[in-house]
Phi, psi and omega in degrees: 000137184288135180290135179262131178256153177298313179225132179223111178257127183231125170054043180284125174235134180236126183232126179277143177236025182262009174240175178298319179251124178304142183233122177273130183246341176227131183239126168047047184279126177237139179207137172238132178229122180256167182302131176077007183266150172243116181244136180261146175234113188235148178168165180286171177304137179084007182280347179103000185292315180292323179297319177297317181294319180296326176296317179298322181282354181073026185258008177266145179298144177269354185270301191265022174212153181250130180237133179234148180118200181223138170237094184266117173248115185049041176085355181259131182277110184287345178283331187242351183291162179299149178303322180297323177293318181297319181296329178293329183277321185294126179081346181254302178262327179234121179239159182230138166241139186254176186295316188239101184301331183294335177272343181265330179272144179280119186293338184261000178250143179293155184305312183303317180299322183285323178296326183279354189306312181296328178294321179295324183282317193254353182228170176250028182293150176286168178303318181294319179293320178296317180300313181299318180294318181296316179298315180298321182288320177297324176291321182296328178270017170067038173267127178290148177051061185301330179296323178290314180301320180307323185263007179265165175262154183308322184292345180276355183253157174285168180301317179295320178294319179298321180293324176295323176298317178300318180294319178299316180295322181288329186264355189300329179264013181051061181295157177279331180230133172245122176262116181252103186263101181050052190288351184239004187300321185276004187252156177285168191301319181295315180291323175308310183297322179295319180293319177299315179297321178297315179297321178297319180293316179297321177299316183290315185284321187255357180061024178287130175282141182235130168258109187257115185254130182202158171264359188252106182294334180293325175291317179303319182296326182290331192240336191257144175275325179230158180219143173244128181258125182247144175210128176057033177088354180250150166278116183265340180198144176208156179160183176302142187305311183295326178296317180296320181289317186275331182224059179294139182267321187272144178301321181300316179295318178300320180295316178300315183294319184282333188271336189271134177302143181264129180235121177258146180302131177081352181267159175282154182299129175216149182252148175289150173119000000 
C-alpha cells in the first residue's frame, strides 16, 4: 500500500504573468511533509522559498500567475480545488506566521479579537468560548498576564510579544501544518532562541508539522529534521539537517554554512572566524 503523506508537493512551477515577459520564479519544486515533522526551507532573498510557501498556503493569486504541478494536502490538490474548499483549509488546517507581525496584525484592533479570528471563521463557538480559548492560547505561547494582553493593541507590545501573538492566532484552530516564514528575522538573538524553543515545544506537544523558512542555516539546524536548500527558484540540495551540515555537496550550501553567524540557544552572539 502506498504511503500517505500529510503534504506532498510535486513538480511545482510558478510563473508570473504581470510583466511583458512571463517570469518563472519556482522550478520543479518537490516537498514531502509528514505529521509532526519540522522541515526547513533555506536560501537567500529571491531564491523562491517564500513563493513556494505562499503557494502551499493558497495565498498566491490565481489570475496573474501560472502554476503547474500538484500540492496535495491529505490527498486534495490545493492548486486546483475550489476556492471555497481552500478557505476551509486556510487558518484551520494550514496556518502561516510571517516575518513582521506589525504588518500582519491590524493596528486598530485589540490582540484578543485578532487571535480569535480563525475561530470566528471556522467554528460556531460562543463569544465566551472564544475568549476562553484565546486566553488559553496566549498562555500557551508563554505570554505573561494573557487577560491584559488580550485587551491590548499590537503597538503596546514588544516585538517578541507580537510574534507570540501571531503564533497564538495561527495555532488557535490546532492546524495540522504551520508555515513559519522567517518568523525570527526581526527579533534579537535572545528572543529568536525563545521563539524557536516555543515552536519546537508546540510541535512536540500538538504534533503540528512545521515548514520553517529562513535564510539562516544556524536556525534551521536548531529546529529542523530535514532541510531543502533553494537557489534561483530551484532546490539545489536536500536531506537530513545534520547530513547537509556535515557533508554538504553543493558549493552554494557550503557557502551558506561558512558565511552565516552561528547562534546556539541560550548562548551569546558569536561569529565564526
